[in-house]
C-alpha positions as a Markdown table, in Angstrom:
| # | Residue | x | y | z |
|---|---|---|---|---|
| 1 | Met | -8.4 | 9.4 | 17.4 |
| 2 | Tyr | -10.2 | 9.0 | 14.3 |
| 3 | Gly | -9.5 | 12.8 | 13.2 |
| 4 | Ser | -5.6 | 12.1 | 13.1 |
| 5 | Gln | -5.4 | 8.6 | 12.2 |
| 6 | Ala | -8.4 | 7.9 | 9.6 |
| 7 | Pro | -7.4 | 9.6 | 6.1 |
| 8 | Phe | -6.8 | 7.1 | 3.8 |
| 9 | Phe | -10.1 | 5.0 | 4.4 |
| 10 | Leu | -12.6 | 7.6 | 4.5 |
| 11 | Ala | -11.3 | 9.2 | 1.3 |
| 12 | Leu | -12.7 | 5.6 | 0.0 |
| 13 | Leu | -16.1 | 6.0 | 0.9 |
| 14 | Leu | -17.1 | 9.4 | 0.2 |
| 15 | Met | -19.0 | 9.7 | -3.2 |
| 16 | Val | -21.0 | 6.5 | -3.9 |
| 17 | Gly | -22.1 | 6.6 | -7.4 |
| 18 | Thr | -21.6 | 10.2 | -8.0 |
| 19 | Tyr | -19.7 | 11.2 | -11.4 |
| 20 | Leu | -16.2 | 13.1 | -10.8 |
| 21 | Gly | -15.5 | 15.7 | -13.4 |
| 22 | Gly | -12.5 | 17.4 | -14.0 |
| 23 | Thr | -8.7 | 16.9 | -15.1 |
| 24 | Thr | -7.4 | 13.5 | -14.5 |
| 25 | Gly | -5.0 | 13.7 | -11.7 |
| 26 | Gln | -1.9 | 12.0 | -10.6 |
| 27 | Val | -1.9 | 8.3 | -9.1 |
| 28 | Met | -0.6 | 8.9 | -5.4 |
| 29 | Asp | 0.0 | 5.0 | -4.5 |
| 30 | Val | 0.1 | 2.1 | -6.8 |
| 31 | Gln | -1.9 | -1.2 | -6.1 |
| 32 | Glu | -0.2 | -4.2 | -4.5 |
| 33 | Asn | -2.1 | -6.3 | -7.1 |
| 34 | Val | -2.2 | -9.5 | -5.4 |
| 35 | Arg | -5.0 | -11.0 | -7.2 |
| 36 | Gly | -6.0 | -7.8 | -9.0 |
| 37 | Ile | -7.9 | -4.9 | -7.8 |
| 38 | Gly | -11.9 | -5.2 | -7.3 |
| 39 | Val | -14.1 | -3.7 | -9.9 |
| 40 | Gln | -17.2 | -3.3 | -7.8 |
| 41 | Gly | -17.5 | -0.1 | -5.9 |
| 42 | Ile | -18.3 | -0.6 | -2.1 |
| 43 | Ser | -20.7 | 2.0 | -1.0 |
| 44 | Trp | -19.6 | 3.7 | 2.1 |
| 45 | Ala | -21.0 | 6.3 | 4.5 |
| 46 | Ser | -20.4 | 9.8 | 5.9 |
| 47 | Cys | -18.7 | 9.9 | 9.4 |
| 48 | Pro | -21.4 | 10.8 | 12.0 |
| 49 | Thr | -19.5 | 14.1 | 12.7 |
| 50 | Gly | -19.5 | 14.9 | 9.1 |
| 51 | Gly | -17.9 | 13.8 | 5.7 |
| 52 | Gly | -16.0 | 16.8 | 4.5 |
| 53 | Asp | -16.1 | 18.8 | 1.5 |
| 54 | Ala | -14.5 | 16.8 | -1.3 |
| 55 | Ser | -16.1 | 14.5 | -3.9 |
| 56 | Val | -14.9 | 10.8 | -3.4 |
| 57 | Ser | -15.8 | 7.8 | -5.7 |
| 58 | Asn | -16.8 | 4.3 | -4.5 |
| 59 | Leu | -14.4 | 2.5 | -2.9 |
| 60 | Asn | -12.8 | -0.5 | -5.0 |
| 61 | Leu | -11.3 | -3.0 | -2.5 |
| 62 | Asp | -9.7 | -6.3 | -4.2 |
| 63 | Gly | -11.3 | -9.2 | -2.4 |
| 64 | Cys | -14.6 | -7.1 | -1.5 |
| 65 | Ser | -17.6 | -6.3 | -3.7 |
| 66 | Ser | -19.6 | -4.8 | -0.8 |
| 67 | Ala | -19.1 | -3.5 | 2.7 |
| 68 | Gly | -19.0 | -6.4 | 5.4 |
| 69 | Cys | -17.1 | -8.7 | 3.3 |
| 70 | Thr | -14.8 | -11.0 | 4.8 |
| 71 | Leu | -10.8 | -10.6 | 4.9 |
| 72 | Lys | -7.7 | -12.5 | 6.3 |
| 73 | Leu | -5.1 | -11.8 | 8.4 |
| 74 | Tyr | -1.6 | -11.0 | 6.7 |
| 75 | Gln | -2.9 | -10.8 | 3.4 |
| 76 | Arg | -2.7 | -7.3 | 1.5 |
| 77 | Tyr | -5.9 | -6.3 | -0.1 |
| 78 | Pro | -5.1 | -3.3 | -2.8 |
| 79 | Gly | -8.1 | -0.6 | -2.7 |
| 80 | Asn | -8.3 | 2.4 | -4.7 |
| 81 | Phe | -10.7 | 5.5 | -4.9 |
| 82 | Gln | -11.0 | 8.9 | -6.6 |
| 83 | Met | -11.1 | 12.5 | -4.9 |
| 84 | Arg | -11.6 | 15.8 | -6.1 |
| 85 | Leu | -10.9 | 18.7 | -3.5 |
| 86 | Ala | -13.0 | 21.5 | -3.0 |
| 87 | Arg | -9.9 | 23.8 | -2.0 |
| 88 | Ser | -6.3 | 23.5 | -2.8 |
| 89 | Gln | -4.1 | 21.7 | 0.1 |
| 90 | Asn | -0.4 | 22.5 | 0.6 |
| 91 | Thr | -0.1 | 19.3 | 3.3 |
| 92 | Thr | -2.5 | 16.5 | 3.1 |
| 93 | Thr | -2.7 | 13.6 | 5.4 |
| 94 | Thr | -4.5 | 10.4 | 4.9 |
| 95 | Ala | -5.1 | 7.5 | 7.2 |
| 96 | Phe | -6.6 | 4.3 | 8.1 |
| 97 | Thr | -8.1 | 3.5 | 11.5 |
| 98 | Ala | -9.8 | 0.0 | 12.4 |
| 99 | Ser | -12.1 | -0.1 | 15.4 |
| 100 | Asn | -13.8 | -3.2 | 16.8 |
| 101 | Gly | -15.6 | -0.9 | 19.5 |
| 102 | Ala | -13.2 | -1.4 | 22.3 |
| 103 | Asn | -10.0 | -0.5 | 20.6 |
| 104 | Ser | -8.6 | 1.4 | 17.7 |
| 105 | Val | -5.9 | 0.6 | 15.5 |
| 106 | Ser | -4.0 | 3.0 | 13.3 |
| 107 | Leu | -3.5 | 0.7 | 9.9 |
| 108 | Ile | -1.8 | 3.6 | 7.8 |
| 109 | Arg | -0.7 | 7.1 | 8.0 |
| 110 | Asp | 0.8 | 8.9 | 5.4 |
| 111 | Asn | 1.3 | 12.5 | 3.8 |
| 112 | Met | 0.8 | 13.2 | -0.1 |
| 113 | Asn | 3.7 | 14.6 | -1.8 |
| 114 | Gly | 3.2 | 18.2 | -3.2 |
| 115 | Thr | 0.2 | 20.5 | -3.4 |
| 116 | Val | -3.1 | 18.9 | -4.2 |
| 117 | Gln | -5.0 | 21.4 | -6.4 |
| 118 | Pro | -9.0 | 21.8 | -6.4 |
| 119 | Gly | -11.1 | 20.6 | -9.5 |
| 120 | Ile | -8.6 | 17.6 | -10.5 |
| 121 | Asn | -9.4 | 14.0 | -9.9 |
| 122 | Tyr | -6.5 | 12.1 | -7.9 |
| 123 | Thr | -6.7 | 8.6 | -7.9 |
| 124 | Val | -5.5 | 7.2 | -4.6 |
| 125 | Asn | -4.3 | 3.4 | -4.6 |
| 126 | Val | -3.7 | 1.9 | -1.1 |
| 127 | Pro | -3.4 | -1.7 | 0.6 |
| 128 | Leu | -5.6 | -2.5 | 3.7 |
| 129 | Phe | -3.7 | -4.8 | 5.6 |
| 130 | Phe | -4.3 | -6.7 | 9.0 |
| 131 | Asp | -1.1 | -7.6 | 10.9 |
| 132 | Ser | -0.6 | -9.8 | 14.3 |
| 133 | Arg | -2.3 | -6.9 | 16.3 |
| 134 | Phe | -5.6 | -8.4 | 14.9 |
| 135 | Ala | -4.9 | -12.1 | 15.7 |
| 136 | Asn | -7.4 | -13.6 | 17.9 |
| 137 | Ser | -9.6 | -16.6 | 18.0 |
| 138 | Arg | -12.5 | -14.9 | 16.2 |
| 139 | Thr | -13.1 | -15.9 | 12.8 |
| 140 | Asn | -15.7 | -13.1 | 12.0 |
| 141 | Asn | -14.6 | -10.2 | 14.2 |
| 142 | Ser | -16.4 | -7.0 | 12.9 |
| 143 | His | -14.2 | -3.9 | 12.4 |
| 144 | Arg | -15.3 | -0.4 | 11.4 |
| 145 | Ile | -12.7 | 1.0 | 9.0 |
| 146 | Gln | -12.6 | 5.1 | 8.9 |
| 147 | Val | -10.6 | 6.9 | 6.2 |
| 148 | Glu | -10.1 | 10.6 | 6.5 |
| 149 | Val | -7.9 | 13.1 | 4.4 |
| 150 | Leu | -6.9 | 16.3 | 6.3 |
| 151 | Gly | -5.5 | 19.4 | 4.9 |
| 152 | Phe | -4.0 | 22.3 | 6.4 |
| 153 | Asn | -4.5 | 22.7 | 10.3 |
| 154 | Asn | -6.5 | 19.3 | 10.2 |
| 155 | Gln | -9.3 | 20.7 | 8.0 |
| 156 | Arg | -11.3 | 17.5 | 6.9 |
| 157 | Ala | -11.8 | 16.9 | 3.1 |
| 158 | Val | -13.2 | 13.5 | 3.2 |
| 159 | Cys | -14.3 | 11.4 | 6.3 |
| 160 | Lys | -15.8 | 8.0 | 5.4 |
| 161 | Ile | -16.5 | 4.8 | 7.0 |
| 162 | Phe | -17.2 | 1.0 | 6.1 |
| 163 | Thr | -17.4 | -2.4 | 7.8 |
| 164 | Val | -15.3 | -5.5 | 7.2 |
| 165 | Leu | -15.5 | -8.8 | 9.0 |
| 166 | Leu | -12.0 | -10.1 | 9.9 |
| 167 | Asn | -11.0 | -13.8 | 9.9 |
| 168 | Ser | -8.6 | -13.5 | 12.5 |
| 169 | Phe | -8.0 | -16.9 | 13.4 |
| 170 | Arg | -4.5 | -18.3 | 12.3 |
| 171 | Val | -3.9 | -22.0 | 12.9 |
| 172 | Lys | -0.3 | -22.9 | 12.6 |
| 173 | Asn | 0.5 | -21.3 | 9.4 |
| 174 | Gly | 4.3 | -20.5 | 10.0 |
| 175 | Thr | 5.6 | -17.4 | 11.6 |
| 176 | Thr | 9.0 | -17.3 | 9.8 |
| 177 | Tyr | 10.4 | -17.7 | 6.5 |
| 178 | Asn | 11.0 | -21.3 | 5.4 |
| 179 | Gln | 8.9 | -22.7 | 8.3 |
| 180 | Asn | 6.5 | -25.7 | 7.9 |
| 181 | Cys | 2.7 | -24.2 | 7.2 |
| 182 | Asp | -0.5 | -26.1 | 7.0 |
| 183 | Phe | -2.3 | -24.0 | 4.7 |
| 184 | Asn | -1.1 | -24.1 | 0.9 |
| 185 | Asn | -1.9 | -20.8 | -1.3 |
| 186 | Glu | -2.7 | -19.1 | 2.4 |
| 187 | Pro | -0.7 | -16.2 | 3.8 |
| 188 | Cys | 1.6 | -17.5 | 6.6 |
| 189 | Ala | 1.7 | -15.3 | 10.0 |
| 190 | Phe | 3.9 | -12.4 | 8.6 |
| 191 | Ala | 3.9 | -9.7 | 6.1 |
| 192 | Asn | 3.9 | -10.7 | 2.2 |
| 193 | Ser | 4.3 | -14.4 | 3.0 |
| 194 | Leu | 2.4 | -17.4 | 1.0 |
| 195 | Cys | 2.4 | -21.2 | 2.1 |
| 196 | Lys | 4.0 | -22.9 | -0.7 |
| 197 | Ser | 4.0 | -26.9 | -1.0 |
| 198 | Gly | 4.0 | -26.8 | 2.9 |
| 199 | Ser | 6.9 | -24.0 | 3.4 |
| 200 | Cys | 6.4 | -20.2 | 4.0 |
| 201 | Lys | 7.8 | -18.4 | 1.1 |
| 202 | Cys | 7.5 | -14.6 | -0.4 |
| 203 | Asn | 4.4 | -14.2 | -2.5 |
| 204 | Thr | 4.7 | -12.8 | -6.1 |
| 205 | Asn | 4.9 | -9.1 | -4.9 |
| 206 | Ser | 7.7 | -9.5 | -2.6 |
| 207 | Val | 11.5 | -10.8 | -2.5 |
| 208 | Glu | 13.4 | -12.7 | 0.4 |
| 209 | Asn | 15.7 | -10.7 | 2.2 |
| 210 | Asn | 17.5 | -12.0 | 5.3 |
| 211 | Asn | 14.5 | -14.5 | 5.9 |
| 212 | His | 12.1 | -11.7 | 5.4 |
| 213 | Cys | 9.7 | -11.0 | 2.7 |
| 214 | Lys | 10.2 | -7.2 | 1.3 |
| 215 | Leu | 8.1 | -5.6 | -1.4 |
| 216 | Lys | 9.4 | -5.1 | -4.8 |
| 217 | Val | 9.7 | -1.7 | -6.7 |
| 218 | Asp | 6.2 | -0.2 | -7.5 |
| 219 | Lys | 4.2 | -2.0 | -4.9 |
| 220 | Ala | 2.3 | -0.5 | -2.4 |
| 221 | Cys | 3.6 | 0.0 | 0.9 |
| 222 | Ser | 2.5 | 1.2 | 4.3 |
| 223 | Tyr | 5.9 | 1.7 | 6.6 |
| 224 | Pro | 9.7 | 2.7 | 5.8 |
| 225 | Gly | 10.6 | -1.6 | 6.4 |
| 226 | Asp | 8.1 | -2.7 | 3.8 |
| 227 | Cys | 10.3 | -2.5 | 0.9 |
| 228 | Leu | 13.5 | -4.4 | -0.5 |
| 229 | Lys | 17.2 | -3.1 | 0.2 |
| 230 | Asn | 17.9 | 0.2 | -1.1 |
| 231 | Ala | 14.2 | 1.0 | -1.8 |
| 232 | Glu | 12.2 | 2.9 | 0.7 |
| 233 | Cys | 8.5 | 3.7 | 0.7 |
| 234 | Lys | 7.4 | 7.2 | -1.0 |
| 235 | Ser | 3.7 | 8.1 | -0.7 |
| 236 | Gly | 2.5 | 4.6 | -0.3 |
| 237 | Leu | 4.7 | 3.2 | -3.1 |
| 238 | Cys | 8.0 | 1.5 | -3.0 |
| 239 | Lys | 10.8 | 3.3 | -5.0 |
| 240 | Cys | 14.7 | 3.0 | -5.3 |
| 241 | Gln | 16.5 | 5.2 | -3.3 |
| 242 | Asn | 18.5 | 8.2 | -4.9 |
| 243 | Gly | 21.4 | 6.8 | -6.6 |
| 244 | Tyr | 19.8 | 3.2 | -7.5 |
| 245 | Lys | 17.5 | 2.0 | -10.0 |
| 246 | Pro | 15.4 | -0.9 | -10.3 |
| 247 | Asn | 16.1 | -3.8 | -12.4 |
| 248 | Glu | 13.8 | -5.4 | -15.3 |
| 249 | Asp | 11.9 | -7.6 | -12.6 |
| 250 | Asn | 11.7 | -4.4 | -10.2 |
| 251 | Asp | 13.1 | -7.3 | -7.5 |
| 252 | Lys | 16.5 | -5.6 | -6.9 |
| 253 | Cys | 17.7 | -1.8 | -6.6 |
| 254 | Ser | 21.1 | -1.4 | -8.0 |
| 255 | Ser | 23.8 | 1.4 | -7.9 |
| 256 | Cys | 23.4 | 3.6 | -10.9 |
| 257 | Ser | 27.1 | 4.2 | -10.9 |
| 258 | Pro | 28.3 | 3.4 | -14.5 |
| 259 | Ala | 29.9 | 0.0 | -14.7 |
| 260 | Ile | 33.0 | -0.4 | -16.7 |
| 261 | Ser | 33.2 | -3.9 | -18.4 |
| 262 | Phe | 36.1 | -5.9 | -18.6 |
| 263 | Ser | 36.5 | -5.6 | -22.5 |
| 264 | Val | 36.2 | -1.6 | -22.3 |
| 265 | Leu | 38.9 | -1.9 | -19.4 |
| 266 | Leu | 41.4 | -3.9 | -21.7 |
| 267 | Leu | 40.7 | -1.6 | -24.6 |
| 268 | Ala | 41.8 | 1.5 | -22.8 |
| 269 | Leu | 44.9 | -0.2 | -21.3 |
| 270 | Gln | 45.8 | -1.2 | -25.1 |
| 271 | Gln | 45.4 | 2.1 | -26.0 |
| 272 | Leu | 47.6 | 3.4 | -23.4 |
| 273 | Phe | 50.3 | 1.2 | -24.1 |
| 274 | Val | 50.4 | 2.2 | -27.7 |
| 275 | Phe | 50.0 | 5.8 | -26.7 |
| 276 | Thr | 53.3 | 5.4 | -24.2 |
| 277 | Arg | 55.4 | 3.5 | -26.8 |
| 278 | Lys | 55.3 | 6.4 | -29.4 |
């Protein structure tokens, strides 16, 4: 199960403290940036069955300065890492898997767009998010996070693991938009939310849509339904669909069809009237 579901997180943990040379690569995803990306690299270990043949930097994970840090439910933690492949990959799959020993849950599974070339540093920014599947009565439940990057025919390029403690206990903090909540400035019990003045609202990276909090353009996403209206999740990033463009605040995707103002239309009608009188 790990082999098919753990790419994203294992890539985060491969090369602790190792310098990555080569040309700068493309950004695969963009951090959700709830509180700013962590600056301290987390040391991680190679998988017992092998760590792959790619070079990977330390994992930077918002809210964590070391493995074993405590995270919360329903809060998106931006993370990033660099990787440099040893061989070209036409198809590259990345995935996160969380395991508490008895159960394994797929957090993210995604495909990188295009061919990933060897000798180039690719920066991968990905969010770590624990939803209602992890809710229980324990406040420090240990989870092993496994990250893998798999190429053609499931060739393993990266396989890394690290441990987090999950504060899984959510006490009456609201399960729907506008519902009352008890803990201000804490996430409510649904994605992209925040308790504000005793009421569940959307956090700064999302916008309300039909009583759901949908991520804005250029925010890191995990699933197709994460993004706002007329947007979609592409390679871990919310982007406006074809034929739509974002506004200045990235909280709306509007049609690219040119809008004809009333003044322009009036001028055209005046010109037509003058022409017909001649």
